[in-house]
Backbone bond lengths (Angstrom), bond angles and torsions (degrees), N, CA, C in turn:
res aa  C-N    CA-C-N  psi(-1)  N-CA   C-N-CA  omega(-1)  CA-C   N-CA-C  phi
1 M - - - 1.433 - - 1.521 109.94 -
2 K 1.307 117.37 -42.20 1.525 122.99 177.34 1.600 107.61 -59.34
3 D 1.261 116.68 -50.28 1.451 117.98 -179.55 1.564 112.33 -60.93
4 R 1.306 116.49 -36.81 1.455 119.18 178.96 1.438 109.78 -64.36
5 R 1.364 117.88 -45.47 1.455 118.78 178.10 1.548 111.63 -63.34
6 R 1.251 121.19 -32.75 1.462 122.01 176.46 1.541 109.69 -63.75
7 M 1.311 114.75 -44.43 1.419 117.68 -175.32 1.587 109.56 -68.61
8 T 1.299 115.86 -40.84 1.395 120.28 178.78 1.532 112.64 -58.16
9 F 1.312 115.02 -48.17 1.494 119.48 179.11 1.512 111.75 -62.27
10 A 1.364 114.08 -42.64 1.428 115.03 179.53 1.473 112.14 -68.87
11 L 1.271 125.94 -28.79 1.476 124.50 173.87 1.478 109.79 -68.11
12 L 1.305 117.42 -36.66 1.527 117.69 177.57 1.515 110.43 -64.81
13 V 1.356 119.85 -39.02 1.454 125.81 176.29 1.457 109.41 -61.57
14 L 1.298 119.92 -47.85 1.455 121.73 179.40 1.511 113.61 -63.91
15 G 1.413 115.02 -36.02 1.457 119.39 176.28 1.528 109.88 -63.12
16 L 1.295 121.60 -38.19 1.434 126.41 178.27 1.478 111.69 -64.48
17 L 1.375 119.73 -35.97 1.368 125.80 -178.61 1.524 114.46 -79.01
18 G 1.329 113.31 -23.45 1.491 118.29 -177.75 1.494 106.87 127.60
19 A 1.278 121.85 140.51 1.508 122.46 -172.63 1.512 113.36 -104.05
20 G 1.371 117.50 30.05 1.500 117.54 -177.36 1.490 112.06 -69.57
21 S 1.302 117.80 -25.65 1.446 117.36 -175.69 1.616 108.68 -113.61
22 L 1.269 115.27 24.60 1.475 117.49 -171.52 1.582 111.44 -59.11
23 Q 1.353 116.62 -51.69 1.463 119.57 -175.84 1.515 110.25 -59.34
24 A 1.327 117.57 -49.89 1.441 121.90 178.92 1.568 111.70 -55.39
25 W 1.429 110.02 -48.85 1.471 116.05 179.64 1.543 114.77 -59.03
26 R 1.329 113.79 -40.90 1.473 121.30 -178.84 1.516 113.88 -58.08
27 G 1.406 113.68 -43.01 1.431 116.81 -178.23 1.534 109.84 -70.39
28 K 1.276 122.38 -40.66 1.383 124.24 173.18 1.539 117.62 -64.39
29 A 1.367 112.79 -36.87 1.429 119.63 178.28 1.512 113.15 -66.12
30 M 1.331 115.56 -40.73 1.456 120.48 177.88 1.508 111.13 -64.53
31 S 1.287 117.08 -43.90 1.438 120.83 176.50 1.566 114.50 -61.94
32 Q 1.313 112.91 -46.73 1.525 116.52 -179.95 1.521 112.57 -71.82
33 T 1.390 119.46 -31.91 1.429 122.02 177.84 1.537 107.34 -62.81
34 A 1.325 114.31 -41.91 1.419 118.07 -175.96 1.480 111.92 -62.10
35 E 1.392 115.07 -34.48 1.405 120.28 175.21 1.475 115.71 -87.16
36 K 1.325 115.28 -1.69 1.515 119.73 -179.46 1.513 115.01 54.23
37 K 1.305 115.08 48.10 1.484 117.59 -178.34 1.554 108.47 -121.19
38 G 1.327 113.52 117.64 1.448 121.05 169.84 1.540 116.68 66.81
39 E 1.353 113.09 -164.71 1.443 122.20 -179.12 1.501 110.31 -133.50
40 P 1.342 120.05 164.79 1.495 121.37 175.14 1.476 107.03 -61.27
41 L 1.284 116.60 144.70 1.442 123.76 177.82 1.577 110.01 -56.86
42 T 1.304 112.66 -49.97 1.542 119.16 176.90 1.484 111.87 -44.39
43 W 1.364 110.60 -50.34 1.453 121.21 -177.46 1.615 108.99 -56.01
44 I 1.265 113.28 -49.36 1.498 119.84 -178.66 1.498 107.36 -56.50
45 L 1.330 117.17 -47.72 1.489 117.96 -172.02 1.431 108.66 -64.60
46 H 1.315 121.95 -34.74 1.430 121.69 176.68 1.599 114.41 -65.42
47 H 1.378 112.58 -34.92 1.374 118.80 177.13 1.572 107.48 -66.23
48 L 1.333 118.33 -48.94 1.430 121.78 -178.48 1.547 114.55 -61.06
49 A 1.332 114.50 -34.65 1.383 119.56 -179.26 1.524 112.70 -70.59
50 A 1.338 114.43 -34.54 1.551 118.33 172.03 1.468 110.93 -70.01
51 D 1.323 117.68 -42.56 1.452 121.99 -174.82 1.555 112.62 -66.38
52 Y 1.322 115.56 -35.21 1.408 118.13 -171.75 1.546 115.41 -124.53
53 D 1.438 114.06 21.88 1.365 124.42 174.43 1.482 112.47 45.68
54 C 1.389 119.13 56.34 1.410 123.17 -179.51 1.516 110.09 -131.90
55 F 1.314 117.43 179.24 1.423 124.79 -177.14 1.494 108.59 -133.45
56 F 1.380 116.83 148.50 1.511 120.10 178.05 1.434 112.23 -117.51
57 T 1.285 114.95 155.17 1.459 122.52 157.42 1.466 106.93 -122.86
58 V 1.303 116.75 154.43 1.440 123.44 -174.80 1.496 110.76 -128.53
59 E 1.349 117.93 124.43 1.477 124.40 175.84 1.463 110.79 -114.46
60 V 1.300 116.56 112.64 1.432 123.45 -166.38 1.625 105.96 -106.53
61 G 1.291 116.31 135.11 1.439 121.05 169.91 1.542 110.32 -108.22
62 W 1.287 117.67 147.81 1.428 117.41 -176.49 1.500 108.48 -145.12
63 R 1.340 116.32 155.47 1.509 125.07 176.35 1.454 108.16 -134.51
64 E 1.347 113.50 146.02 1.496 117.22 -177.70 1.474 110.82 -67.91
65 D 1.329 119.67 -32.12 1.411 122.26 -177.85 1.545 112.76 -79.39
66 D 1.294 118.34 -2.44 1.452 121.76 -172.70 1.557 107.55 -148.96
67 P 1.311 118.61 64.28 1.517 121.02 -176.79 1.453 112.92 -66.03
68 G 1.339 118.83 -21.03 1.508 119.64 178.48 1.466 112.36 -86.42
69 G 1.304 119.81 -12.91 1.460 119.93 -174.88 1.513 114.21 -88.31
70 Q 1.343 115.02 53.70 1.406 122.52 178.18 1.551 113.61 -115.63
71 L 1.271 119.73 150.14 1.446 120.94 175.91 1.516 114.99 -51.84
72 E 1.325 116.30 -39.20 1.484 122.48 178.69 1.354 111.38 -63.46
73 A 1.331 124.25 -23.16 1.451 129.55 -174.95 1.530 112.25 -95.57
74 E 1.282 118.01 -9.51 1.463 124.12 -176.16 1.570 114.73 -78.65
75 W 1.284 112.17 140.14 1.451 117.84 170.12 1.570 109.84 -109.70
76 A 1.300 117.75 156.33 1.485 121.66 -175.93 1.506 109.04 -150.23
77 E 1.290 113.30 171.42 1.477 120.06 173.34 1.490 110.37 -123.11
78 R 1.285 112.19 132.90 1.503 118.73 -179.10 1.560 109.18 -75.92
79 D 1.297 116.68 145.44 1.436 121.00 172.51 1.496 112.64 -93.40
80 T 1.357 121.64 94.46 1.397 127.21 -173.10 1.475 111.93 -63.25
81 E 1.342 121.87 -14.00 1.478 120.33 -177.06 1.466 109.59 -92.94
82 R 1.359 118.07 -11.17 1.468 119.02 179.29 1.597 109.58 -86.16
83 T 1.340 112.94 150.17 1.490 116.37 -179.96 1.529 100.09 -134.38
84 G 1.381 110.97 146.11 1.399 122.14 179.04 1.557 111.62 96.86
85 L 1.376 113.75 142.42 1.475 116.80 -177.43 1.448 115.00 -61.17
86 V 1.305 119.15 -44.51 1.459 122.24 -176.61 1.602 110.10 -61.80
87 Q 1.351 115.57 -40.54 1.389 118.07 176.08 1.520 115.44 -62.40
88 Q 1.380 113.59 -38.98 1.455 117.37 176.70 1.518 113.92 -65.97
89 L 1.376 117.19 -39.56 1.392 126.40 -178.94 1.574 105.82 -65.07
90 E 1.329 116.97 -48.12 1.490 121.67 179.38 1.533 109.40 -59.00
91 H 1.274 117.91 -38.73 1.505 116.24 175.75 1.546 112.23 -62.29
92 L 1.356 114.70 -39.28 1.466 119.05 -178.27 1.583 107.43 -67.84
93 R 1.364 116.37 -40.41 1.373 118.71 178.15 1.516 115.74 -57.71
94 Q 1.270 113.51 -37.11 1.500 121.39 179.07 1.464 115.04 -76.44
95 T 1.263 118.18 -23.34 1.484 123.20 -173.13 1.535 115.18 -112.59
96 V 1.283 118.21 -23.43 1.521 118.78 -176.18 1.543 107.66 -104.22
97 P 1.326 121.19 127.70 1.383 127.26 -176.81 1.641 108.61 -58.64
98 N 1.351 112.75 133.35 1.446 121.83 175.93 1.525 116.35 62.35
99 F 1.335 117.36 11.92 1.433 124.37 -178.69 1.538 111.89 -74.42
100 S 1.318 117.84 122.91 1.466 123.74 175.01 1.472 111.10 -136.43
101 Y 1.333 120.54 158.11 1.414 119.84 -179.88 1.555 110.46 -150.26
102 E 1.323 114.92 156.88 1.465 120.03 179.70 1.544 110.69 -150.24
103 V 1.343 114.43 128.20 1.484 117.96 176.94 1.441 107.91 -70.56
104 D 1.337 120.80 137.82 1.482 120.40 -177.67 1.582 104.43 -71.80
105 P 1.346 113.04 135.86 1.422 118.65 -176.63 1.520 116.29 -72.55
106 A 1.347 117.18 -15.40 1.504 121.61 179.68 1.517 109.85 -99.29
107 N 1.387 118.46 -21.87 1.464 118.45 -176.56 1.540 105.56 -151.20
108 S 1.323 113.36 109.79 1.547 121.12 -175.58 1.539 111.41 -70.34
109 R 1.325 117.67 -7.53 1.452 117.39 178.43 1.551 110.41 -83.33
110 I 1.346 115.73 -12.45 1.430 120.14 179.76 1.544 114.22 -102.19
111 V 1.249 122.48 123.85 1.441 128.59 -177.31 1.492 106.54 -114.51
112 H 1.381 117.39 127.11 1.432 120.57 175.17 1.555 110.92 -95.18
113 I 1.346 114.99 117.92 1.432 118.60 173.48 1.523 109.67 -93.69
114 M 1.338 117.46 134.39 1.472 116.50 -175.65 1.471 111.83 -146.30
115 D 1.285 116.10 151.31 1.505 123.16 168.15 1.513 106.53 -64.31
116 A 1.372 116.14 122.01 1.485 116.11 -178.30 1.501 115.27 -62.74
117 R 1.357 117.99 -19.44 1.461 122.58 -179.05 1.466 109.28 -71.55
118 L 1.315 120.81 -21.93 1.440 121.53 177.75 1.585 115.10 -65.45
119 R 1.338 111.66 -24.99 1.431 116.50 177.18 1.496 116.07 -61.02
120 Q 1.342 114.72 -24.34 1.419 121.47 178.04 1.545 113.66 -101.48
121 Q 1.314 115.47 6.55 1.420 120.22 -179.42 1.452 107.99 -76.40
122 Q 1.395 117.58 123.79 1.463 121.26 179.27 1.529 109.44 -72.62
123 G 1.300 116.73 131.90 1.469 123.54 179.31 1.466 114.97 69.01
124 Y 1.379 117.90 26.85 1.440 124.43 -175.71 1.587 105.84 -61.14
125 A 1.330 120.86 121.38 1.413 128.63 -173.47 1.551 114.32 -53.97
126 L 1.321 115.18 -41.55 1.467 115.93 -171.47 1.512 112.97 -78.23
127 E 1.328 116.81 -7.63 1.449 123.64 174.09 1.531 113.99 -88.01
128 A 1.389 114.13 -10.92 1.456 120.01 -177.36 1.522 112.72 -72.14
129 T 1.277 114.55 158.57 1.466 123.67 178.45 1.497 112.66 -106.44
130 I 1.298 120.03 127.13 1.394 128.56 173.79 1.501 110.08 -82.36
131 R 1.359 122.70 118.06 1.404 123.79 178.15 1.511 114.69 -62.08
132 S 1.348 116.63 -45.47 1.437 120.04 178.19 1.496 110.92 -161.83
133 I 1.301 114.91 137.20 1.527 119.50 -177.06 1.499 109.96 -138.94
134 D 1.303 118.31 132.73 1.468 124.07 172.58 1.500 106.05 -132.70
135 Y 1.300 116.34 101.44 1.471 120.34 -169.78 1.534 106.54 -141.62
136 T 1.361 114.28 134.42 1.448 122.49 168.54 1.517 105.09 -134.27
137 G 1.337 115.39 123.84 1.474 118.07 -178.27 1.544 110.87 167.83
138 K 1.265 115.38 -167.05 1.500 120.34 -176.58 1.429 111.16 -75.07
139 A 1.433 112.65 135.24 1.432 114.25 -175.19 1.554 113.02 -62.02
140 N 1.349 117.47 -29.48 1.459 119.98 177.68 1.510 115.04 -64.94
141 D 1.392 116.07 -23.31 1.419 119.00 171.10 1.442 118.93 -87.92
142 L 1.361 118.34 -2.72 1.469 122.30 -176.00 1.590 110.14 -61.96
143 P 1.371 119.32 -44.31 1.394 118.32 -177.48 1.590 112.89 -54.61
144 D 1.231 116.38 -37.45 1.530 120.51 179.04 1.493 110.16 -67.74
145 E 1.341 116.23 -38.57 1.466 121.37 175.11 1.511 115.07 -61.70
146 I 1.288 113.71 -38.53 1.467 121.42 174.60 1.554 113.53 -69.07
147 R 1.348 109.67 -35.98 1.496 114.88 -179.12 1.630 109.70 -64.13
148 R 1.264 115.24 -28.61 1.589 116.82 -179.54 1.537 109.72 -63.99
149 Q 1.328 117.74 -14.38 1.438 119.38 -178.93 1.613 110.30 -97.26
150 G 1.253 112.73 14.45 1.483 118.59 172.10 1.648 113.70 89.95
151 V 1.370 112.05 10.35 1.465 115.57 175.75 1.474 109.83 -86.86
152 R 1.349 117.76 139.96 1.411 126.59 -173.53 1.555 106.63 -79.61
153 I 1.231 120.97 72.84 1.508 127.39 -173.60 1.501 108.40 -142.47
154 A 1.283 116.75 150.79 1.484 120.17 -179.82 1.500 112.33 -163.84
155 V 1.279 116.35 165.14 1.510 122.23 175.44 1.581 104.12 -90.36
156 P 1.318 114.36 134.66 1.476 115.48 178.30 1.471 111.29 -70.69
157 T 1.336 116.37 144.96 1.501 120.75 -174.84 1.572 112.36 -109.05
158 G 1.303 115.39 -10.42 1.497 120.40 -174.23 1.494 112.66 -67.68
159 R 1.344 116.49 161.77 1.496 118.36 -177.98 1.589 113.19 -71.82
160 D 1.342 115.88 -11.51 1.509 117.86 179.29 1.486 108.06 -61.99
161 T 1.306 125.39 -32.72 1.452 122.05 -176.82 1.519 115.30 -111.70
162 R 1.245 118.70 -7.31 1.525 120.77 -171.68 1.532 108.70 -62.32
163 E 1.245 122.52 -40.29 1.410 128.84 -172.50 1.565 111.10 -63.42
164 F 1.346 118.12 -33.94 1.441 127.69 -174.49 1.420 117.77 -107.12
165 Q 1.349 122.47 12.18 1.364 123.36 -178.33 1.501 111.07 -65.90
166 D 1.446 115.00 150.13 1.437 117.87 169.98 1.526 109.06 -86.16
167 R 1.316 114.70 116.40 1.496 120.30 -176.92 1.482 108.55 -109.91
168 S 1.339 122.83 11.65 1.437 123.78 -173.97 1.533 116.26 -120.70
169 T 1.369 116.57 -33.88 1.488 121.66 -175.87 1.531 113.05 -64.82
170 V 1.300 114.96 124.97 1.432 118.24 176.92 1.505 113.70 -109.96
171 V 1.324 120.41 132.92 1.444 127.22 -179.22 1.531 111.53 -115.90
172 R 1.322 116.89 148.04 1.465 126.24 178.30 1.447 108.48 -127.73
173 I 1.361 116.23 112.54 1.480 119.01 -176.56 1.614 108.56 -129.63
174 R 1.335 113.73 128.15 1.480 117.71 171.56 1.483 103.33 -142.72
175 E 1.377 112.40 97.02 1.481 117.51 -172.19 1.578 108.92 -144.68
176 E 1.274 114.42 160.12 1.511 120.66 170.20 1.472 109.52 -122.10
177 R 1.314 115.52 152.42 1.513 122.87 175.22 1.526 107.32 51.50
178 L 1.384 114.31 64.44 1.474 122.39 179.55 1.452 107.99 -119.98
179 T 1.268 118.24 135.88 1.401 123.55 170.79 1.546 115.77 -67.45
180 V 1.283 119.50 148.25 1.411 120.28 178.23 1.505 113.27 -57.22
181 R 1.359 115.32 -44.95 1.423 116.62 -179.56 1.474 111.72 -65.46
182 G 1.269 120.07 -34.07 1.476 123.65 176.70 1.602 108.76 -63.89
183 A 1.346 113.81 -47.59 1.477 115.99 179.67 1.520 113.51 -59.72
184 L 1.292 118.73 -34.97 1.388 122.15 -176.65 1.510 111.26 -74.69
185 S 1.348 119.09 -24.25 1.407 124.35 -166.84 1.583 114.71 -111.41
186 D 1.230 117.55 -45.00 1.476 123.62 -164.90 1.459 120.55 -76.90
187 F 1.378 116.19 -5.25 1.434 121.82 -176.88 1.552 117.19 -114.03
188 I 1.344 110.57 11.63 1.409 118.28 -177.36 1.658 108.42 -95.92
189 Q 1.322 110.40 130.09 1.580 113.99 177.53 1.506 107.31 -68.53
190 L 1.379 115.14 122.69 1.454 121.65 -175.42 1.523 111.58 -94.11
191 D 1.304 119.92 -34.17 1.486 123.16 -173.55 1.490 108.31 -66.82
192 G 1.362 113.60 129.66 1.486 121.68 178.24 1.590 112.52 82.24
193 R 1.248 116.81 7.92 1.531 121.37 176.88 1.438 111.73 -79.74
194 G 1.221 115.32 128.02 1.561 118.03 179.44 1.465 116.49 -82.26
195 N 1.313 120.64 -40.82 1.447 123.22 176.30 1.532 109.26 -86.66
196 R 1.347 117.63 122.55 1.473 120.87 -177.49 1.547 115.73 -86.04
197 I 1.310 111.17 -0.48 1.539 118.52 175.49 1.533 108.38 -95.71
198 L 1.345 120.53 107.67 1.385 125.47 -172.78 1.590 113.36 -72.18
199 W 1.301 110.80 -48.31 1.480 118.50 179.30 1.519 110.11 -155.79
200 I 1.357 117.38 161.47 1.419 124.75 174.80 1.408 109.58 -127.93
201 A 1.344 123.19 123.39 1.487 128.31 173.08 1.488 114.20 -102.61
202 R 1.256 123.95 130.12 1.399 127.55 178.32 1.544 111.38 -118.78
203 T 1.317 117.62 126.84 1.519 120.84 -175.96 1.507 104.38 -135.60
204 K 1.328 112.65 136.48 1.475 116.99 173.05 1.563 104.32 -80.60
205 L 1.309 116.36 141.23 1.430 126.58 -172.55 1.551 109.04 -84.28
206 E 1.307 106.28 70.04 1.591 119.66 -179.80 1.503 109.35 -150.66
207 A 1.261 121.32 133.45 1.421 124.03 -177.60 1.560 110.76 -55.51
208 G 1.302 112.95 141.06 1.457 118.05 174.29 1.560 116.50 80.58
209 T 1.201 119.51 3.72 1.419 122.78 -173.39 1.543 109.88 -83.34
210 I 1.293 119.55 161.07 1.422 127.48 -177.80 1.523 108.34 -87.25
211 T 1.378 114.33 135.51 1.441 121.50 174.76 1.583 108.56 -93.84
212 Y 1.290 117.34 122.66 1.434 121.08 177.31 1.500 112.81 -101.24
213 V 1.434 111.24 124.37 1.440 113.01 -169.54 1.534 107.94 -115.95
214 H 1.296 118.20 127.68 1.532 126.36 -174.79 1.495 112.17 -114.08
215 Y 1.266 121.92 121.12 1.407 125.26 168.21 1.565 110.24 -90.36
216 P 1.299 117.24 111.11 1.438 116.93 -178.06 1.563 110.37 -81.87
217 W 1.383 114.77 166.85 1.390 124.50 -178.00 1.513 108.60 -49.11
218 P 1.296 120.83 126.95 1.474 122.99 -171.05 1.534 115.83 -76.01
219 G 1.296 113.35 -6.74 1.495 115.52 -176.29 1.473 112.99 82.99
220 K 1.281 119.63 -176.25 1.446 125.43 177.12 1.475 111.34 -74.49
221 T 1.350 118.96 132.01 1.425 126.30 177.31 1.524 114.21 -107.68
222 A 1.258 115.46 169.74 1.481 118.83 178.75 1.441 112.35 -64.60
223 N 1.361 120.47 -18.66 1.432 122.74 178.87 1.528 115.34 -91.94
224 Q 1.300 119.86 -2.81 1.481 125.44 -178.18 1.462 111.52 -99.68
């Protein structure tokens, strides 16, 4: 019964983040639950966000020949003896395949979790620099605004994410020489936000592919 409750809660967490990897995750989750090892990585991120008052973005890489080899599908064990966010993230980096992280240079409350293989991806969209952007509108429409500048980025259109899209958060950006990752992250109001996952980006591990960025439902805010 306890294992069943754990899987049910983890499925709800994954649904909140977006269901793009649900099938792959479920297979790994059933196997790991049977062995009673660890927790879903997405579950751990929510715990860390609450413990250390931070927010995460997640950059997923995927391959057709390895649908289960995605960060969203990974399980991990927390090191209960470690204290501090950096120590916890270092533990995950050492134990989770392809796990990498980077503290946002403009806002230390935001931590970018990414598949380390994306760092070697030629033409990876989130590493691009936007020359100039003047945008006021819904956060979930921002990727399409950036795409108009020639960056290979878009909003996913499949049914996997439609139910959980953020249709309320408004961002205002008027900047020059801004990275795509910074544009996606640094203009979101954080205080009062219920969901600590700001956005999820999914990219096929193949040169020249489009990165699909999804802003999940933000959760209850202080104004709701």
